[in-house]
Every structure is written in structure tokens, then in C-alpha cells.
C-alpha positions in Angstrom: -10.2 -97.2 -27.0 -7.6 -98.9 -29.2 -5.3 -95.9 -28.9 -5.6 -96.0 -25.1 -4.9 -99.7 -25.1 -1.9 -99.3 -27.4 -0.4 -96.5 -25.2 -0.9 -98.5 -22.1 0.9 -101.4 -23.8 3.8 -99.0 -24.7 4.0 -97.7 -21.1 3.9 -101.3 -19.7 6.7 -102.3 -22.0 8.7 -99.2 -21.0 8.1 -100.0 -17.4 9.2 -103.6 -17.8 12.3 -102.4 -19.7 13.2 -100.0 -16.9 12.7 -102.6 -14.3 14.9 -105.1 -16.1 17.6 -102.5 -16.4 17.4 -101.8 -12.7 17.5 -105.6 -11.9 20.5 -106.0 -14.3 22.4 -103.1 -12.8 21.9 -104.3 -9.2 22.8 -107.9 -10.3 26.0 -106.8 -11.9 27.1 -104.7 -8.9 26.1 -107.0 -6.1 27.1 -110.3 -7.8 30.6 -108.9 -8.3 30.8 -107.9 -4.7 29.6 -111.3 -3.5 32.1 -113.2 -5.7 35.1 -110.9 -5.0 34.6 -109.8 -1.5 31.8 -111.3 0.5 31.6 -115.0 -0.4 34.6 -116.1 1.7 33.6 -113.9 4.6 30.0 -114.9 4.5 31.0 -118.6 4.4 33.3 -118.4 7.4 30.8 -116.2 9.3 27.7 -118.3 8.9 28.7 -121.9 7.8 29.1 -124.3 10.6 26.6 -122.6 12.8 24.1 -125.4 12.3 25.0 -129.0 13.2 22.9 -131.9 12.1 22.8 -135.3 13.9 24.7 -138.0 12.1 25.0 -141.2 14.2 25.9 -142.7 17.5 29.1 -144.5 18.3 30.9 -145.9 21.3 32.4 -143.5 23.7 36.2 -142.8 23.1 38.6 -141.2 25.4 38.5 -137.5 25.1 34.9 -137.3 23.8 32.7 -134.6 25.3 30.5 -136.1 28.0 27.8 -133.6 27.0 27.4 -135.6 23.8 26.5 -138.7 25.6 23.4 -140.5 24.4 22.0 -141.8 27.7 19.2 -143.7 26.1 21.5 -145.8 23.9 24.0 -146.1 26.7 21.3 -147.5 29.1 20.0 -149.9 26.4 23.3 -151.3 25.4 25.0 -151.0 28.8 28.0 -149.3 27.2 28.7 -145.6 26.8 27.7 -144.1 23.5 27.9 -140.5 22.2 26.0 -138.6 19.5 28.0 -137.5 16.5 27.1 -134.3 14.7 28.3 -133.0 11.4 28.3 -129.5 9.9 25.2 -128.9 7.8 26.2 -128.7 4.1 23.6 -126.0 3.3 21.7 -123.3 5.1 18.4 -121.7 4.7 18.7 -117.9 4.6 15.6 -115.7 5.0 15.7 -111.9 4.5 13.2 -109.9 6.4 12.9 -106.7 4.4 11.3 -103.6 5.7 9.4 -101.9 2.9 7.4 -99.4 5.0 7.1 -95.9 3.6 9.8 -94.5 6.0 12.3 -96.3 3.8 11.6 -93.8 1.0 13.5 -91.2 3.0 17.0 -90.3 1.7 19.2 -87.2 1.6 22.4 -88.7 0.4 23.2 -90.8 -2.7 20.3 -93.2 -2.1 17.2 -93.8 0.0 17.1 -96.2 2.9 15.0 -98.5 0.7 17.6 -98.4 -2.0 20.4 -99.2 0.4 18.4 -102.1 1.9 17.8 -103.5 -1.6 21.5 -103.5 -2.5 22.5 -105.2 0.8 19.7 -107.8 0.5 21.0 -108.5 -3.0 24.5 -108.9 -1.8 23.4 -111.3 0.9 21.3 -113.3 -1.6 24.1 -113.7 -4.1 26.5 -114.7 -1.2 24.1 -117.3 -0.1 23.5 -118.7 -3.6 27.3 -118.9 -4.2 27.5 -121.0 -1.1 24.7 -123.3 -2.3 22.2 -122.1 0.3 18.5 -121.7 -0.1 17.2 -118.1 0.0 13.8 -116.7 0.9 12.4 -113.3 1.5 9.7 -111.8 3.7 8.5 -108.3 2.8 6.8 -106.4 5.6 5.3 -103.0 6.5 2.9 -103.1 9.5 1.9 -106.5 8.2 3.5 -109.2 6.1 3.1 -108.1 2.6 4.6 -111.1 0.8 6.6 -114.2 1.7 8.8 -115.9 -0.9 9.7 -119.4 0.4 13.4 -120.4 0.4 14.7 -122.0 -2.8 17.9 -122.2 -4.7 18.8 -121.0 -8.2 19.5 -117.8 -10.2 15.9 -117.4 -11.5 14.6 -117.6 -7.9 17.2 -115.1 -6.8 16.3 -112.6 -9.6 12.7 -113.0 -8.6 13.5 -111.8 -5.1 15.6 -108.9 -6.4 12.8 -107.8 -8.8 10.4 -107.8 -5.8 12.9 -105.8 -3.7 13.1 -103.1 -6.4 9.5 -102.8 -7.5 7.3 -104.1 -4.7 4.6 -101.6 -3.6 3.3 -102.2 -0.1 -0.4 -102.1 0.5 0.2 -100.6 4.0 2.4 -97.8 5.1 3.4 -98.5 8.7 6.0 -100.6 10.4 5.5 -103.7 12.6 8.7 -105.6 13.1 7.1 -107.9 15.7 4.6 -109.1 13.1 7.4 -110.0 10.7 9.4 -111.9 13.4 6.3 -113.8 14.5 5.6 -114.8 10.9 9.2 -116.0 10.5 8.9 -118.1 13.7 5.7 -119.8 12.5 6.6 -120.2 8.8 10.1 -121.6 9.1 10.2 -124.5 11.5 13.8 -125.6 11.0 16.5 -123.3 12.2 17.6 -120.8 9.6 19.9 -117.8 9.2 17.7 -114.7 9.2 18.7 -111.1 8.4 16.4 -108.3 9.5 17.0 -105.3 7.3 15.2 -102.2 8.6 15.7 -98.7 10.2 14.3 -100.4 13.4 12.2 -97.4 14.2 9.3 -99.2 15.6 9.1 -97.8 19.1 6.5 -96.2 21.4 6.4 -92.5 22.5 9.0 -93.3 25.1 11.3 -94.7 22.5 10.9 -98.3 23.8 10.9 -101.0 21.0 7.6 -102.7 20.4 9.1 -105.9 19.1 11.0 -107.3 22.1 8.7 -110.3 22.8 8.7 -111.4 19.2 12.4 -111.0 18.9 13.0 -113.0 22.1 11.0 -115.9 20.6 12.6 -115.6 17.1 16.2 -115.6 18.3 15.6 -118.8 20.3 14.5 -120.5 17.1 16.8 -119.0 14.5 20.2 -117.4 14.0 19.0 -113.8 13.7 21.2 -110.8 12.7 20.0 -107.2 12.4 21.2 -104.8 9.7 20.0 -101.3 10.7 20.0 -98.8 7.9 19.5 -95.1 8.6 19.9 -91.7 6.9 22.1 -89.1 8.7 19.5 -86.4 8.4 16.9 -88.3 10.4 19.0 -88.2 13.6 18.4 -84.5 14.1 16.3 -81.5 12.9 18.0 -78.5 11.3 17.1 -75.0 12.3 15.4 -73.8 9.1 12.4 -71.9 10.5 8.8 -72.9 10.0 8.4 -76.0 7.8 5.5 -78.2 6.8 6.2 -81.8 7.6 4.3 -85.0 6.9 4.7 -88.4 8.5 5.2 -90.9 5.6 3.6 -93.7 7.5 0.6 -92.1 9.3 -0.1 -89.4 6.7 -0.4 -86.8 9.5 1.1 -83.4 8.7 1.8 -80.2 10.7 3.7 -77.0 10.7 6.8 -77.2 12.9 9.0 -74.3 14.1 12.5 -75.8 13.7 13.8 -72.6 15.3 12.6 -73.9 18.6 15.7 -75.2 20.3 13.8 -77.3 22.9 11.9 -79.0 20.2 15.0 -79.9 18.3 16.7 -81.2 21.4 13.7 -83.2 22.3 13.6 -84.9 18.9 17.3 -85.7 19.0 17.0 -87.1 22.5 14.0 -89.3 21.4 15.9 -90.6 18.4 19.1 -91.3 20.3 17.0 -93.2 22.9 15.3 -95.2 20.3 18.6 -96.4 18.8 20.1 -96.9 22.3 17.2 -99.0 23.4 17.3 -101.1 20.2 21.0 -101.8 20.7 20.4 -102.7 24.4 17.8 -105.3 23.2 20.3 -106.8 20.7 22.9 -107.1 23.4 20.4 -108.6 25.8 19.5 -111.4 23.4 23.1 -111.7 21.9 21.9 -110.7 18.4 24.7 -109.7 16.0 24.0 -106.3 14.4 25.5 -103.6 12.3 24.5 -100.0 11.7 24.8 -98.6 8.1 24.2 -95.1 7.0 23.0 -94.1 3.5 26.0 -91.7 3.1 28.5 -94.5 3.8 30.0 -97.3 1.7 28.2 -100.4 3.1 30.9 -102.8 1.9 33.3 -101.8 4.7 30.6 -102.1 7.4 29.3 -105.4 6.1 32.9 -106.9 5.9 33.5 -105.8 9.5 30.2 -107.3 10.5 31.1 -110.7 8.9 34.5 -110.7 10.5 33.2 -109.9 13.9 31.1 -113.0 13.8 
């Protein structure tokens, strides 16, 4: 018994050491990127989006009539306008997809690894700009919610969770995550949804439209879609045994069947196309990042586009 306990302790210590090394590695890389590249772009892209009420003052020539405070104007019988000022800090919430499909990867990293790095970059950029950061981890349910706070220790707590968190469920339900965000964060925040966005029905129609419609009216929502190039098509390699990472169902598939390969590619293309149509419909900023690409260039372009 003592030997087993001692071995368990050694393994626990080794696991903790490995985790700290991973956290440190991702901190060094993403912190440097945030300081050197993203901080300015992040600030110009997201600061000034929120305006807080400051005071009312008498109307002056050239003031926007849409800022008129009609209640005060009627009470004082003189025109008054509402004055707003840029909010000095934001609340940033990362909605991080940790479903099992994120473990897929055929390039230098899995989708989950790529999402982790991008989330860390966004977190450090927010902290540099004195913003609060929170994180919501979801599969087909909300697995964990870390309320927004400031500070390095809080940030490292989020990064540790990104790296080591093991979901209790395997599926994907983006709508559930968006509904939780809407209910949990009452004041307008800047939210980043990091996912492969494959949460569609058999006709490739997104299941999360209603939840997204409500969330985007409440918050400043952006979508960062991460995909692996090999999931967009099926190669012709004969009979293969495949397993759905989320449902656990498995089957033998004849990849030599051209109709089957074309049907899959058509379905996947439709799923992506329908998601983008949804983003455009609700004016949601979005960027598509592949695991075989350098995400720095794509993120920079995304920030500059805003």
C-alpha cells in the first residue's frame, strides 16, 4: 500500500511538472506575441467599442440630435444632450470548444492545441490592455465557467485549464454555450467563440442560429473557426475503420467509393458555407484558421479588418 501511494505521488508530481512546463512554454510564446505584435492591433480593434454614459449638458451647435435627452430637455425647457465616454476597460470572455473533435490533427498540432494558443494570445492581449478576462469551456454542455477577472495568476489559471481540462461529455453544443454567456454576463462584453463550428444537422444547417442571434444583440461577438485541412475531404485509401470521436460510433468505410467521397466533401463545404452565411446575416466578425497555417498572420488580418 505504501509503495503504491509513493508511486502515485511520484506520478502526480511528474504530471504537475509536465503541466507547468506546458504552461510556461505557451506563456513565453503567446506573451511575446501579445506584447510585440497583437497588443496594439487588439487595442485599436476592440477598444472604443463600448461607450459608457457620463453626463448631460446643454445642447451646443453641431451636437448630434440623436444624443438628445428628451426627459431632461422637457423638465428644464432647454435642449440637453447625453455625453458618453469610451469605457476604460472591457470584459473579455473566451468561449472555448473542448469537445472530442478538437483532438483531431494531421499537421503540427491538433485543433485543440491551436485553439489553446490563440486563446492564450487573446488573454495576454486583454491583460496588457487592463481588461478582465473570463473563460467558458463547453462540449455539448457548459463544462466550466471562470468569471472574468484581472491579473497574471488568474490568466495562468485559465491557460492551465485550457491545456489540461478533460471534458465530462464528448459532443458539441454551441447554442448551449451562447445561451450561458447571455445569461451569465449581463453587461455587454467582448466575446470570442473558438471552435471548429461543426454543430450542424444532417442537412449541414447550423443548430445554434437562435442562440447566436440573441447573444450578438447583447455582446460584441467574434468567431474564430479552427479546422484541420484533412477533415475537409476523404482520401481514397480503400476500406478503413473509422470512429466518430463524439458519438463513439464506428464503421467500415469504402473510401474508394467516389460518390461517398464527393457526398462528404459536399456536406462539409455546405456546413462551412452555411456558418459563414449566418455570420454575415448577423454581422459577426469571423476568421478561419487552419492547423497547418501560421495563425499570427490570420489573426493580424482579422484585427485589422475590424
